[in-house]
C-alpha positions as CSV (number, residue, x, y, z in Angstrom):
1,M,84.0,178.1,150.2
2,E,80.9,180.0,151.2
3,K,79.0,178.6,154.1
4,S,75.9,177.6,152.0
5,A,78.2,175.9,149.4
6,K,80.1,174.0,152.2
7,L,76.9,172.7,153.8
8,R,75.7,171.5,150.4
9,F,79.1,170.0,149.6
10,D,79.1,168.1,153.0
11,E,75.5,167.0,152.3
12,L,76.4,165.6,148.9
13,R,79.6,164.0,150.3
14,Q,77.6,162.2,153.0
15,I,75.1,161.0,150.3
16,V,78.1,159.6,148.3
17,E,79.4,157.8,151.5
18,K,76.0,156.2,152.2
19,H,75.7,154.9,148.7
20,L,79.3,153.6,148.5
21,D,78.6,151.7,151.7
22,K,75.4,150.3,150.4
23,Y,76.7,149.3,146.9
24,I,79.6,147.2,148.2
25,E,78.4,144.5,150.5
26,V,80.6,141.9,152.2
27,L,80.0,138.6,150.3
28,Y,82.1,135.5,149.8
29,P,85.1,135.5,149.5
30,E,85.0,138.1,152.3
31,S,88.7,139.1,152.0
32,I,88.2,140.8,148.6
33,Y,85.1,142.7,149.6
34,K,86.6,143.8,152.9
35,S,89.7,145.1,151.0
36,M,87.5,147.0,148.6
37,R,85.4,148.5,151.4
38,Y,88.6,149.3,153.4
39,S,89.9,151.7,150.8
40,M,86.5,152.8,149.5
41,L,85.3,153.9,152.9
42,A,88.6,155.2,154.3
43,G,87.6,158.8,153.9
44,G,88.6,161.3,151.4
45,K,87.2,164.6,150.0
46,R,84.9,162.9,147.5
47,L,85.5,165.8,145.1
48,R,85.0,163.8,141.9
49,P,81.6,162.3,142.7
50,V,80.4,165.6,144.2
51,M,81.5,167.4,141.1
52,A,79.6,165.0,138.9
53,I,76.4,165.4,141.0
54,E,76.7,169.2,141.1
55,T,77.3,169.5,137.3
56,A,74.2,167.2,136.7
57,S,72.2,169.4,139.0
58,L,73.0,172.5,136.8
59,F,70.9,170.7,134.2
60,N,68.1,169.8,136.7
61,V,69.1,166.1,136.8
62,P,67.6,164.3,139.8
63,L,70.1,162.8,142.3
64,E,69.1,159.2,141.7
65,S,69.9,159.5,138.0
66,V,73.6,160.5,138.6
67,I,74.6,158.9,142.0
68,P,75.5,155.5,140.5
69,S,77.9,157.2,137.9
70,A,79.2,159.5,140.6
71,C,80.0,156.5,142.9
72,A,81.6,154.6,139.9
73,I,84.0,157.5,139.4
74,E,85.0,157.4,143.0
75,M,85.6,153.7,142.7
76,L,87.9,154.3,139.7
77,H,89.7,157.0,141.7
78,C,90.1,154.6,144.6
79,Q,91.3,151.9,142.4
80,S,94.1,154.1,141.1
81,L,95.1,155.0,144.6
82,I,95.3,151.3,145.7
83,H,97.5,150.5,142.8
84,D,99.6,153.7,143.1
85,D,100.5,152.7,146.7
86,L,101.8,149.3,145.8
87,P,105.6,148.6,146.2
88,C,105.9,148.2,142.4
89,M,104.4,151.7,141.9
90,D,104.8,154.6,144.4
91,N,105.4,152.3,147.4
92,D,103.5,154.3,150.0
93,D,102.6,152.8,153.4
94,F,99.9,155.4,154.1
95,R,96.8,156.7,152.4
96,R,94.3,159.1,153.9
97,G,96.0,158.8,157.2
98,K,95.6,155.0,157.4
99,P,97.9,152.1,156.4
100,S,97.7,151.5,152.7
101,N,95.5,148.6,151.4
102,H,98.5,146.3,150.8
103,K,99.9,146.9,154.2
104,V,96.6,145.5,155.7
105,F,95.5,142.9,153.2
106,G,98.8,142.1,151.4
107,E,99.9,142.9,147.8
108,A,98.0,140.2,146.1
109,I,94.6,141.1,147.6
110,A,95.2,144.8,147.2
111,T,96.0,144.3,143.5
112,L,92.9,142.3,143.1
113,A,90.8,144.8,145.1
114,G,91.8,147.5,142.6
115,D,90.9,145.2,139.7
116,A,87.6,144.4,141.4
117,L,86.7,148.1,141.8
118,L,87.6,148.8,138.2
119,S,85.2,146.1,137.0
120,F,82.5,146.8,139.7
121,A,82.2,150.5,138.7
122,P,80.8,150.2,135.2
123,K,78.5,147.4,136.3
124,L,77.1,149.9,138.8
125,I,76.4,152.4,136.0
126,I,74.5,149.8,134.0
127,N,72.5,148.2,136.8
128,K,71.8,151.0,139.2
129,T,71.1,154.0,136.8
130,P,67.2,154.4,136.7
131,K,65.5,153.3,133.5
132,T,64.4,156.9,133.0
133,V,67.9,157.6,131.8
134,E,68.1,156.7,128.1
135,S,70.3,153.8,127.0
136,E,72.3,156.0,124.7
137,I,73.2,158.3,127.6
138,I,74.3,155.4,129.7
139,L,76.5,154.1,126.8
140,N,78.0,157.7,126.4
141,V,78.8,157.7,130.2
142,L,80.4,154.3,130.0
143,N,82.5,155.3,127.0
144,E,83.8,158.4,129.0
145,F,84.5,156.0,132.0
146,F,86.5,153.6,129.9
147,I,88.4,156.4,128.2
148,A,89.4,157.9,131.6
149,A,90.2,154.5,133.1
150,G,92.3,153.0,130.4
151,V,95.4,153.7,128.3
152,D,93.8,156.8,126.9
153,G,93.5,158.1,130.5
154,I,95.0,157.6,133.9
155,I,97.0,154.4,132.9
156,S,99.1,156.4,130.5
157,G,99.5,159.1,133.2
158,Q,100.8,156.5,135.7
159,V,103.2,155.1,133.1
160,V,104.7,158.5,132.2
161,D,104.9,159.3,136.0
162,L,106.9,156.1,136.6
163,E,109.1,156.6,133.5
164,S,109.9,160.2,134.5
165,E,111.5,159.2,137.8
166,K,115.1,160.2,138.1
167,K,115.0,161.9,134.7
168,Q,114.9,165.4,133.4
169,I,111.7,165.8,131.4
170,T,110.3,168.7,129.4
171,D,107.4,170.9,130.4
172,E,105.4,169.3,127.6
173,T,105.9,165.8,129.2
174,L,105.0,167.2,132.6
175,N,101.8,168.7,131.3
176,Y,100.9,165.3,129.7
177,L,101.6,163.7,133.1
178,Y,99.3,166.1,134.9
179,E,96.6,165.9,132.2
180,Y,96.4,162.1,132.1
181,K,97.3,161.3,135.8
182,T,94.9,163.8,137.4
183,A,92.9,166.1,135.1
184,K,91.3,163.1,133.2
185,L,89.3,162.1,136.3
186,F,88.0,165.6,137.0
187,K,87.0,165.9,133.3
188,L,85.2,162.5,133.7
189,A,83.3,163.9,136.6
190,V,81.9,167.0,135.1
191,R,81.4,165.5,131.6
192,T,79.5,162.6,133.2
193,G,77.1,165.0,134.9
194,A,76.8,167.1,131.8
195,I,76.1,164.1,129.6
196,I,73.4,162.8,131.8
197,G,72.0,166.4,131.9
198,K,71.9,166.4,128.0
199,A,74.2,169.4,127.8
200,S,75.0,171.0,124.5
201,K,78.4,170.5,122.9
202,Q,79.4,174.0,123.9
203,E,78.3,173.5,127.5
204,L,80.3,170.2,127.5
205,D,83.4,171.9,126.1
206,D,83.2,174.7,128.6
207,L,82.9,172.4,131.6
208,T,85.7,170.2,130.2
209,L,88.0,173.2,130.0
210,F,87.1,174.1,133.5
211,A,88.0,170.7,134.7
212,Q,91.3,170.7,132.8
213,Y,92.4,173.9,134.4
214,F,91.3,172.8,137.9
215,G,92.9,169.3,137.5
216,H,96.3,170.8,136.7
217,A,96.0,173.3,139.5
218,F,95.0,170.5,141.9
219,Q,98.0,168.3,140.9
220,I,100.5,171.2,141.4
221,Y,98.9,171.9,144.8
222,D,99.3,168.3,145.7
223,D,103.0,168.5,144.7
224,I,103.4,171.6,146.8
225,L,101.8,169.8,149.8
226,D,104.2,167.0,149.4
227,V,107.1,169.3,150.4
228,T,105.3,171.6,152.9
229,S,103.0,169.2,154.9
230,T,103.3,166.6,157.6
231,L,101.9,163.0,157.5
232,E,99.0,164.0,159.6
233,E,98.1,166.9,157.3
234,L,98.7,165.1,154.0
235,G,97.3,161.6,155.0
236,K,100.2,160.0,153.0
237,T,103.9,160.0,153.4
238,P,105.3,163.5,152.8
239,G,108.5,164.1,150.8
240,K,107.9,161.0,148.6
241,D,108.4,163.1,145.4
242,L,111.8,164.2,146.4
243,A,112.9,160.8,147.7
244,E,111.8,159.1,144.5
245,Q,113.3,161.9,142.4
246,K,109.9,162.4,140.7
247,S,109.4,165.1,138.1
248,T,107.0,167.7,139.4
249,Y,106.3,171.4,138.9
250,V,108.0,172.0,142.2
251,S,111.2,170.1,141.3
252,M,111.4,171.7,137.9
253,H,110.4,175.3,138.7
254,G,110.7,175.7,142.4
255,L,108.1,176.2,145.1
256,N,107.3,179.9,144.4
257,D,106.7,179.5,140.7
258,A,104.7,176.4,141.3
259,K,102.5,178.3,143.7
260,K,102.1,181.1,141.1
261,Q,101.2,178.7,138.3
262,A,98.6,176.9,140.4
263,L,97.0,180.2,141.4
264,F,97.0,181.3,137.7
265,L,95.2,178.0,136.8
266,C,92.7,178.5,139.6
267,D,91.9,181.9,138.2
268,K,91.5,180.4,134.7
269,A,89.1,177.8,136.0
270,C,87.0,180.5,137.8
271,D,87.0,182.6,134.6
272,I,85.4,179.7,132.7
273,L,82.6,179.6,135.2
274,K,82.0,183.4,135.1
275,I,82.3,183.8,131.3
276,H,79.9,181.0,130.5
277,N,77.5,181.8,133.3
278,I,78.0,178.4,135.0
279,N,76.4,179.4,138.3
280,S,77.7,176.8,140.8
281,E,78.7,177.8,144.4
282,I,80.2,174.3,144.8
283,L,82.4,174.3,141.7
284,T,83.5,177.9,142.4
285,G,84.1,177.0,146.1
286,I,86.2,173.9,145.3
287,V,88.5,176.1,143.2
288,K,88.7,178.7,145.9
289,N,89.5,176.1,148.5
290,I,92.6,175.3,146.5
291,S,93.5,179.0,146.0
292,E,93.2,179.6,149.7
293,G,95.3,176.6,150.5
294,L,98.0,177.8,148.1
295,E,98.2,181.2,149.8
296,K,98.9,179.5,153.0
297,C,101.8,177.4,151.6
298,S,105.3,178.5,152.4
């Protein structure tokens, strides 16, 4: 990522962190709010909210008009991670280099914290988005959020992920898994920014395709890191995919082909930006960060 883009990315990430901290106060009963805040403020790249803000900025949307939706998307992402780590799901003791939510607060509170974030997020969109944003646009953003959050989005991705353990699956099923488990949230991010920016249908379609390519590349890269990184580098338990006999691009096609496919998808994502004159140093830089990381993997 170019220096100017990195500075801007870091600036936006800090803005997101500040608003997440402000939006979730500790009230009674304290345990649930502390659990929500624990995972929500535990770090992370904040890719999805930054992508939403950056996309909106392409259409000259002021920050205050998109920040509630951007933070809501990060809450949805965080909810999925809390539930993913539960013993009944992926059963991971670590997330972002810290003990998983259920290891600190117990399985019951962790489950409820995920539920709380899932219901808190759309309330944020409704109550914190400025009145200058038309009601129809807010409804469209909420519709996108509920699609991504529900059975038409990450839930189905998680189900197929669980059902694919210890099984041989087709490439078609793997692509479905990557699309619904990962790409859907990146699509939500850019589509939210574009919808608030009143993008044309063509602009919305172009950005959606960009997010699709990027989302699939991101998940393959994550799968590669699972077999090439340490706990300190990854922030979660490495080798989990192999231990749980999960179906990934790496397990199905090998490390070298996985790397080639992820790089190919990164190139396709960058091509979308270039062909359609989507001039964003941040979006381009995010993709290049993945490409550079892939080049270092061995």
